[in-house]
C-alpha positions as CSV (number, residue, x, y, z in Angstrom):
1,M,-58.3,10.0,1.6
2,N,-55.9,12.7,0.8
3,L,-57.2,15.1,-1.8
4,L,-54.7,16.6,-4.6
5,S,-55.2,20.1,-5.7
6,I,-55.1,20.1,-10.0
7,K,-55.9,23.7,-11.4
8,G,-57.3,25.0,-8.3
9,R,-59.8,21.4,-8.2
10,N,-59.7,18.8,-5.3
11,V,-59.9,15.6,-6.3
12,K,-59.5,12.0,-5.4
13,P,-56.2,10.6,-6.6
14,T,-56.6,7.1,-8.3
15,V,-53.9,4.2,-7.2
16,Q,-52.2,4.9,-10.4
17,C,-51.9,8.2,-9.8
18,V,-50.1,7.8,-6.6
19,I,-47.7,5.0,-7.9
20,G,-46.8,7.1,-10.5
21,L,-46.1,9.9,-8.1
22,V,-44.0,7.9,-5.6
23,L,-42.0,6.6,-8.6
24,L,-41.4,9.8,-9.9
25,V,-40.4,11.0,-6.4
26,A,-38.1,7.9,-6.4
27,A,-36.7,8.5,-9.6
28,A,-35.9,12.0,-8.7
29,S,-34.4,10.9,-5.2
30,C,-32.3,8.5,-7.0
31,A,-31.0,11.2,-9.4
32,T,-29.9,13.5,-6.9
33,A,-28.6,10.6,-4.8
34,D,-26.2,9.5,-7.7
35,K,-24.5,12.8,-8.6
36,P,-22.5,13.0,-4.9
37,D,-21.5,9.4,-5.4
38,K,-19.1,10.3,-8.3
39,P,-16.5,13.5,-7.0
40,N,-16.1,16.7,-8.8
41,V,-12.8,17.4,-9.7
42,L,-11.0,20.8,-9.7
43,L,-7.3,20.7,-11.5
44,I,-5.3,23.8,-10.7
45,L,-2.4,24.0,-13.4
46,V,0.5,26.8,-12.4
47,D,3.2,27.3,-14.7
48,D,6.7,27.8,-13.1
49,L,5.8,27.0,-9.7
50,R,8.4,25.5,-7.7
51,P,7.9,24.8,-4.2
52,A,8.0,28.6,-3.0
53,L,5.5,27.9,-0.9
54,G,4.7,28.5,2.9
55,A,3.2,25.1,3.2
56,Y,6.6,23.8,1.9
57,G,8.5,25.6,4.3
58,D,9.7,28.8,2.3
59,V,10.2,31.4,4.8
60,T,9.9,34.1,2.4
61,A,6.9,33.2,0.3
62,L,3.3,34.8,1.6
63,T,0.8,32.3,0.0
64,P,-2.2,32.0,2.6
65,H,-4.3,30.4,0.5
66,I,-2.3,27.5,-1.0
67,D,-1.3,26.8,2.3
68,R,-4.7,26.7,3.3
69,L,-5.2,23.9,0.4
70,A,-2.5,22.0,2.0
71,A,-3.9,22.1,5.7
72,K,-6.9,20.3,4.4
73,G,-5.2,17.5,2.4
74,M,-1.9,15.7,1.7
75,R,1.4,17.8,0.5
76,F,3.7,15.5,-1.4
77,D,7.3,16.8,-0.6
78,R,9.1,14.9,-3.1
79,A,7.1,15.1,-6.3
80,Y,9.2,16.0,-9.7
81,S,8.4,16.9,-13.3
82,N,8.8,14.0,-15.9
83,Q,10.4,17.0,-18.2
84,A,11.4,20.8,-16.8
85,V,9.7,22.5,-19.9
86,C,6.0,23.5,-20.1
87,A,4.3,21.5,-23.3
88,P,6.0,18.2,-22.5
89,S,5.3,18.5,-19.0
90,R,1.8,18.9,-19.3
91,F,1.4,16.3,-21.9
92,N,2.9,13.8,-19.4
93,L,0.3,15.0,-16.8
94,L,-2.7,14.6,-19.4
95,L,-1.4,11.8,-21.3
96,G,0.1,9.8,-18.2
97,S,3.0,9.1,-20.5
98,R,6.6,10.0,-19.9
99,S,8.2,12.0,-22.5
100,T,10.4,8.9,-23.4
101,S,7.6,6.7,-23.6
102,S,5.9,9.4,-26.2
103,G,8.8,10.5,-27.6
104,I,7.5,13.8,-27.3
105,Y,10.7,16.2,-25.7
106,G,9.8,19.8,-27.1
107,F,7.3,22.4,-28.7
108,G,5.7,22.3,-32.1
109,Q,4.6,18.2,-31.0
110,N,1.0,17.8,-30.8
111,F,0.1,14.4,-29.4
112,R,-2.7,13.6,-31.9
113,D,-0.1,13.5,-34.6
114,Y,1.5,10.7,-33.1
115,Y,-1.2,9.2,-31.0
116,P,-4.7,9.9,-32.6
117,D,-6.8,7.8,-30.4
118,A,-5.0,8.8,-27.6
119,V,-7.4,9.4,-24.4
120,T,-6.4,12.5,-22.1
121,L,-6.9,12.3,-18.8
122,P,-9.9,14.9,-18.8
123,Q,-11.4,12.7,-22.0
124,Y,-11.6,9.5,-19.9
125,F,-13.6,11.5,-17.2
126,K,-15.8,12.8,-20.0
127,R,-16.3,9.2,-21.4
128,H,-17.9,8.3,-18.0
129,G,-20.2,10.8,-17.6
130,Y,-18.5,13.8,-16.3
131,H,-18.9,17.3,-17.7
132,T,-15.1,19.0,-18.2
133,E,-14.1,21.9,-19.5
134,S,-10.7,23.8,-19.1
135,M,-9.5,27.6,-19.0
136,G,-6.3,29.1,-19.0
137,K,-2.9,27.4,-19.5
138,V,-3.8,23.9,-19.2
139,F,-2.5,22.2,-22.9
140,H,0.5,24.6,-23.9
141,I,-0.7,26.7,-26.5
142,G,2.0,28.2,-28.6
143,H,5.3,27.6,-30.1
144,N,3.4,25.4,-33.0
145,T,1.5,23.2,-29.9
146,Y,-2.3,23.9,-29.6
147,A,-5.2,22.8,-27.3
148,D,-7.0,19.3,-27.9
149,E,-10.7,20.0,-28.5
150,A,-11.4,16.2,-27.6
151,S,-10.5,16.8,-24.2
152,W,-13.4,18.9,-23.4
153,S,-17.2,19.2,-23.3
154,V,-17.2,22.7,-24.0
155,P,-14.5,24.7,-26.0
156,H,-11.2,25.2,-24.1
157,H,-11.1,29.1,-22.8
158,K,-8.3,30.4,-23.5
159,D,-6.6,33.8,-22.2
160,L,-3.0,35.3,-22.4
161,V,0.5,34.0,-20.5
162,I,2.6,37.0,-22.2
163,E,0.7,39.9,-21.6
164,Y,1.8,43.8,-20.7
165,V,-0.8,46.2,-19.6
166,D,1.4,49.1,-18.7
167,P,1.9,51.7,-21.4
168,E,5.3,52.0,-20.9
169,S,5.7,48.0,-21.6
170,K,4.1,48.2,-24.9
171,K,5.9,51.0,-26.8
172,E,7.4,48.9,-29.1
173,G,4.5,46.7,-29.8
174,F,4.0,43.5,-30.2
175,T,6.7,41.3,-28.7
176,R,8.8,38.2,-29.6
177,E,7.2,36.3,-27.2
178,E,4.1,37.5,-27.4
179,A,3.9,36.1,-31.2
180,L,5.2,33.1,-30.0
181,F,2.8,32.4,-27.5
182,S,0.0,33.1,-29.9
183,N,1.1,30.8,-32.6
184,Q,2.2,33.9,-34.6
185,P,5.7,34.7,-36.7
186,A,8.0,36.0,-34.4
187,Q,11.0,36.6,-36.2
188,G,12.3,40.7,-36.2
189,L,10.0,41.3,-33.1
190,P,11.6,43.0,-30.4
191,R,12.2,41.6,-26.9
192,G,9.6,42.5,-24.0
193,L,10.2,43.8,-20.5
194,A,11.0,41.4,-17.7
195,W,8.6,42.5,-15.6
196,E,6.2,45.2,-14.8
197,S,4.2,46.5,-11.9
198,P,1.6,48.5,-12.5
199,D,-0.8,49.7,-10.1
200,V,-4.1,47.8,-11.5
201,A,-6.6,45.4,-10.3
202,D,-6.1,41.7,-10.1
203,D,-8.5,41.2,-13.1
204,A,-5.7,43.5,-15.6
205,Y,-3.9,40.4,-16.3
206,A,-5.3,37.0,-17.3
207,D,-4.8,35.0,-14.2
208,G,-7.5,37.3,-12.7
209,R,-9.7,36.8,-15.3
210,V,-9.4,33.2,-15.1
211,A,-10.0,33.1,-11.7
212,Q,-13.0,34.8,-12.2
213,R,-14.7,32.6,-14.7
214,A,-13.7,29.8,-12.7
215,V,-15.8,31.3,-10.0
216,E,-18.5,31.6,-12.4
217,R,-18.8,28.4,-13.8
218,L,-18.4,26.9,-10.7
219,R,-21.8,28.7,-9.5
220,D,-23.3,27.7,-12.8
221,L,-22.4,24.0,-12.7
222,K,-23.5,24.1,-9.3
223,S,-27.2,25.4,-10.2
224,N,-27.5,23.6,-14.0
225,S,-25.4,20.7,-14.3
226,D,-26.7,17.1,-13.6
227,K,-22.9,15.8,-14.0
228,P,-20.2,15.6,-11.7
229,F,-17.4,18.2,-13.3
230,F,-13.9,17.8,-14.2
231,L,-12.7,21.9,-14.2
232,A,-8.9,22.4,-15.3
233,V,-8.0,25.9,-14.2
234,G,-4.3,26.8,-15.4
235,F,-2.7,30.4,-14.4
236,A,0.3,31.8,-15.9
237,R,2.3,33.3,-13.3
238,P,4.8,33.5,-12.1
239,H,6.0,32.4,-16.0
240,L,7.9,35.4,-17.2
241,P,7.4,38.1,-17.7
242,F,6.9,38.8,-14.2
243,S,4.0,41.5,-14.8
244,V,2.1,41.9,-11.8
245,P,-0.1,44.0,-10.1
246,K,2.0,46.6,-7.8
247,K,0.4,45.3,-4.5
248,Y,1.8,42.1,-5.1
249,W,5.2,43.5,-5.6
250,D,4.6,45.7,-2.3
251,L,4.3,42.5,-0.3
252,Y,8.1,42.3,-0.4
253,D,11.2,44.0,0.6
254,E,13.4,43.4,-2.3
255,D,16.7,44.7,-0.1
256,R,15.7,41.8,2.2
257,L,15.1,39.2,-0.3
258,P,17.7,35.8,-0.2
259,L,20.1,36.0,-2.9
260,P,21.3,32.2,-4.2
261,Q,24.3,31.1,-2.3
262,R,25.7,29.3,-4.8
263,T,26.1,30.4,-8.2
264,V,28.8,28.6,-9.9
265,R,28.1,25.2,-12.0
266,P,28.4,21.8,-10.3
267,K,32.2,20.7,-10.1
268,G,32.4,18.0,-12.7
269,A,29.1,18.6,-14.6
270,P,29.4,18.0,-18.6
271,P,29.6,21.3,-20.2
272,Y,26.2,20.5,-22.2
273,A,24.2,19.4,-19.1
274,V,24.1,23.2,-17.9
275,K,22.5,26.2,-19.1
276,Y,22.8,29.8,-19.3
277,G,20.6,32.0,-21.2
278,T,17.6,30.2,-23.0
279,E,14.5,31.9,-21.7
280,I,15.9,34.5,-19.5
281,D,17.7,36.4,-22.4
282,Q,14.5,36.8,-24.1
283,Y,13.2,39.9,-22.2
284,V,14.4,43.1,-21.0
285,P,17.1,44.1,-19.7
286,I,18.5,40.5,-19.5
287,P,22.0,40.7,-21.3
288,T,21.6,38.6,-25.0
289,N,24.7,36.8,-24.3
290,V,24.2,35.5,-21.2
291,T,27.1,33.2,-19.8
292,D,28.1,31.7,-16.8
293,E,29.1,34.6,-14.6
294,P,26.3,35.5,-12.0
295,F,23.9,38.5,-12.9
296,P,24.6,41.2,-10.8
297,D,23.0,41.6,-7.0
298,S,20.8,44.3,-8.3
299,L,19.3,42.3,-11.2
300,T,19.1,39.3,-9.4
301,R,17.1,40.9,-6.5
302,K,14.5,42.2,-9.1
303,L,14.2,39.1,-10.7
304,I,13.4,37.2,-7.6
305,H,11.4,40.2,-6.4
306,G,9.2,39.5,-9.5
307,Y,9.0,36.1,-9.0
308,Y,7.6,36.0,-5.4
309,A,5.2,38.8,-6.6
310,G,4.1,36.5,-9.3
311,V,3.7,33.7,-6.8
312,S,1.9,35.6,-4.3
313,Y,-0.4,37.2,-6.8
314,V,-1.5,33.4,-8.3
315,D,-1.9,32.3,-4.7
316,A,-4.5,35.6,-4.5
317,Q,-6.4,33.7,-7.5
318,I,-6.4,30.5,-6.7
319,G,-7.5,31.6,-3.2
320,K,-10.8,33.2,-5.2
321,V,-11.6,29.8,-6.5
322,L,-11.1,27.7,-3.6
323,D,-13.0,30.6,-1.5
324,E,-16.0,30.0,-4.0
325,L,-15.8,26.0,-3.8
326,A,-16.4,26.3,-0.3
327,A,-18.9,28.9,-0.4
328,S,-21.0,26.8,-2.7
329,G,-20.2,23.3,-0.6
330,L,-18.8,22.0,-3.6
331,D,-15.9,21.4,-1.2
332,E,-17.4,18.9,0.3
333,N,-17.3,16.3,-2.5
334,T,-14.6,18.0,-4.7
335,I,-11.0,16.7,-5.3
336,V,-8.7,19.4,-5.5
337,V,-5.1,18.9,-7.0
338,L,-2.8,21.6,-7.4
339,W,-0.1,21.1,-9.6
340,G,3.1,23.0,-10.6
341,D,4.2,22.0,-14.1
342,H,8.2,22.1,-13.6
343,G,10.4,23.8,-11.2
344,Y,12.5,26.9,-11.5
345,L,15.9,28.4,-11.3
346,L,16.4,31.6,-9.4
347,G,20.2,32.2,-10.1
348,E,21.3,29.2,-8.3
349,M,24.6,27.9,-10.4
350,G,24.1,31.3,-12.1
351,M,20.9,29.1,-13.9
352,W,17.8,30.6,-14.6
353,T,14.2,29.1,-15.4
354,K,14.2,25.3,-16.2
355,H,15.5,23.2,-19.1
356,V,18.0,21.4,-17.3
357,N,18.0,17.4,-14.9
358,Y,18.8,19.3,-11.9
359,E,16.9,19.4,-8.5
360,L,15.6,22.8,-8.2
361,A,14.3,22.7,-12.1
362,N,12.2,19.6,-11.5
363,H,10.8,19.4,-8.1
364,I,7.2,20.6,-8.1
365,P,4.7,21.6,-5.5
366,L,1.9,18.6,-5.7
367,I,-1.0,19.0,-3.0
368,I,-4.0,17.1,-3.1
369,S,-7.1,17.1,-1.1
370,A,-9.5,14.4,-1.3
371,P,-12.5,14.5,1.1
372,G,-12.6,10.9,3.1
373,V,-9.6,9.8,1.5
374,A,-6.5,11.7,2.4
375,Q,-6.3,13.2,6.2
376,P,-6.6,17.1,6.5
377,G,-2.6,18.7,7.0
378,T,-0.6,15.3,6.2
379,H,2.6,15.1,4.1
380,T,4.5,12.3,2.6
381,A,8.0,11.8,1.5
382,Q,7.0,9.3,-1.0
383,L,8.5,9.8,-4.6
384,A,6.1,11.2,-6.9
385,E,6.2,11.8,-10.3
386,T,3.6,14.2,-13.1
387,V,2.5,10.7,-14.8
388,D,1.2,9.7,-11.3
389,I,-1.7,12.1,-11.3
390,Y,-3.9,10.3,-13.8
391,P,-4.3,7.3,-12.5
392,T,-4.5,9.0,-9.2
393,L,-7.6,11.0,-10.1
394,V,-9.1,8.0,-12.1
395,E,-9.2,5.3,-8.6
396,L,-10.4,8.3,-6.4
397,A,-13.2,9.0,-8.7
398,G,-14.3,5.0,-8.6
399,L,-13.8,4.8,-12.5
400,P,-12.7,2.1,-13.7
401,T,-8.6,1.3,-14.4
402,P,-7.6,2.7,-17.8
403,E,-6.7,0.7,-20.6
404,L,-5.3,3.3,-22.8
405,P,-3.7,3.4,-26.5
406,Q,-1.0,5.8,-25.5
407,P,1.7,4.9,-23.5
408,F,0.9,4.9,-19.5
409,D,3.6,5.1,-17.0
410,G,1.7,6.5,-14.0
411,L,1.3,4.9,-10.7
412,S,-2.0,5.5,-8.1
413,M,-1.0,7.3,-5.3
414,V,-4.1,6.6,-3.2
415,P,-2.5,4.2,-1.1
416,V,-0.2,7.2,0.0
417,L,-3.4,9.4,0.3
418,R,-4.6,6.9,2.8
419,D,-1.5,6.6,4.9
420,P,1.5,9.0,4.3
421,E,4.0,6.3,5.3
422,A,2.7,3.8,2.3
423,R,5.8,3.6,-0.6
424,I,4.6,3.1,-4.2
425,R,7.7,3.9,-5.8
426,D,11.3,3.7,-4.7
427,H,12.5,6.6,-7.3
428,A,11.4,9.2,-9.6
429,Y,12.1,9.6,-13.4
430,H,12.8,12.4,-15.5
431,C,14.6,13.4,-18.5
432,F,15.8,16.6,-20.9
433,P,17.6,16.9,-24.2
434,R,20.7,18.5,-24.2
435,G,23.5,19.4,-26.7
436,G,22.3,16.1,-29.3
437,R,22.5,14.1,-26.1
438,L,19.5,12.9,-23.8
439,G,19.7,13.2,-20.1
440,R,17.5,10.6,-18.5
441,A,17.3,11.2,-14.8
442,I,16.0,8.8,-11.7
443,R,16.0,10.7,-8.4
444,T,16.0,8.3,-5.0
445,D,15.4,9.6,-1.7
446,R,19.1,10.8,-1.2
447,Y,20.6,10.9,-4.9
448,R,19.9,11.4,-8.5
449,L,22.2,10.2,-11.4
450,V,21.4,11.3,-14.6
451,E,22.7,9.2,-18.0
452,W,23.6,11.3,-20.9
453,K,24.3,9.7,-24.5
454,K,22.5,9.8,-27.7
455,I,19.1,7.6,-28.1
456,G,20.3,4.5,-29.5
457,D,23.8,4.4,-28.5
458,T,25.0,1.8,-26.4
459,T,25.5,2.2,-22.5
460,E,29.3,2.2,-23.1
461,T,29.1,5.6,-25.0
462,A,27.2,7.2,-21.8
463,E,28.5,10.3,-19.5
464,Y,27.2,10.2,-15.7
465,E,26.5,12.8,-13.2
466,L,25.9,11.6,-9.9
467,Y,24.6,14.1,-7.0
468,D,24.2,13.6,-3.3
469,Y,21.3,16.1,-1.5
470,Q,21.7,15.2,2.1
471,Y,23.1,18.7,2.6
472,G,21.0,20.5,0.6
473,P,19.0,21.3,-3.1
474,V,21.7,22.8,-4.9
475,E,24.0,20.2,-6.9
476,V,27.7,21.3,-5.9
477,K,29.8,18.2,-7.0
478,N,29.7,15.3,-9.6
479,I,30.5,12.3,-7.4
480,A,30.0,9.6,-10.3
481,E,33.8,8.6,-10.4
482,E,34.0,8.7,-6.7
483,Q,31.1,7.0,-5.7
484,P,31.2,3.8,-8.0
485,E,28.9,1.4,-5.5
486,V,26.1,4.2,-5.8
487,R,26.3,4.4,-9.3
488,A,26.3,1.2,-10.2
489,M,23.5,0.5,-8.0
490,L,21.2,3.8,-9.8
491,Q,22.4,2.4,-13.1
492,A,20.8,-1.1,-12.4
493,I,17.6,0.9,-11.2
494,L,17.6,3.0,-14.5
495,A,18.5,-0.2,-16.7
496,R,14.8,-1.8,-15.5
497,H,13.2,1.1,-17.5
498,P,12.4,0.9,-21.2
499,A,14.6,2.6,-24.1
500,P,13.7,6.1,-24.7
501,V,11.7,6.7,-28.1
502,P,13.5,8.9,-30.2
503,S,11.8,12.3,-30.8
504,R,8.5,12.9,-33.1
505,P,8.9,14.9,-35.9
506,Q,7.5,18.5,-36.0
507,S,3.9,18.7,-36.0
508,P,3.0,20.7,-39.5
509,R,2.0,24.5,-39.0
510,R,-1.9,24.7,-38.7
511,E,-3.0,28.2,-40.7
């Protein structure tokens, strides 16, 4: 019989001892085996990122790390935000609720004031045994909007969105946008600069620090956690200001950057459907009275340069996180989602940033790497919405179908991940309020219809925009009156959607 060594003494094991050891080893083996059965989730959120990525065919963008992620998973070529503005779009993602279902269309609205028992995407994973954690910009924090403590196993790790490190940029002190993003009074504060390019390390800015924290947390979670994890990592660039280390500006020759080809509003578009100024004019040297006249080429090139520098900077930070995931071996059992919260206009139609119902403001990058489900390097033309991410991740993780107290509008895209030709939706749906009206939009493979009317008014009061995208992504002419058959077909699709919920009241300001 084998002998056991206990404190230097050789003893004969009893039957009970042997059985106990066998059970102990079996239990440990089961515990080790259980953990890989539940995949980890790494959710990467990027602010203001349109599909300006090499993987999406952008010949200007230098984005090797995101391109590498696309090569490992599936690229959704026709994914759309549900509303082209930061705070509501993130509620769309984390609640699985369209804005027209929740009534949350703007800043200063905190969802628990209206849906106190809502279960967010990370909270759902937390309830099913996951460690949930976030860092950077996940929920929008600022403009009297706040994070959600119930979503996370540990407190959210916040960092800056508006940030300057060049002493020349900080001469005026605290700026208006810095105050707004810190939930502080902004009245009377100066505008900040639209860009800076100091020769500094990546971690001089928030995104570099967020990437480093994500790397550290991945290492710690691998070594010290017995739970699968849901890790949300939010990056701020390429959001304004284009504050990016010099080496990323140096990747691009400003004189060779492409300028927008069409800088006038769509013919026949209602005047309230377009926007000039709004956000871009909160920064120097942008004029404070922005009109529909395009910016001078020199200013346009500088802003486009700053945007692409921001894209390459955030790509490098994402690369650090993906490198750690691979080096640790966690990539073999981790679902990775890269999501842009909405699109972005870079002078097209004379417009900048977002806040409209047009293609470039709503078309988003969505990449999902799901080991064992999605074939590497695939892409799909399936129309997808931000709200689809919630049920997709739930199904990929093998969790029960959610039954939630809040509105839930998403559809699982798992069948599409398995087969890029599968079709779940025949259109994507989004909205944006402007000029006292709500524009509800549907995007099919070829067309977009926008219905404009005040919430609660009859359909007879509506005004329509209809655009055909077979020749490109920039709206040229509203053809709603020229194509009544197409308009009627799309109106019938839109009529299938519930009436929009009126905007919820502003949340009380927290001290």
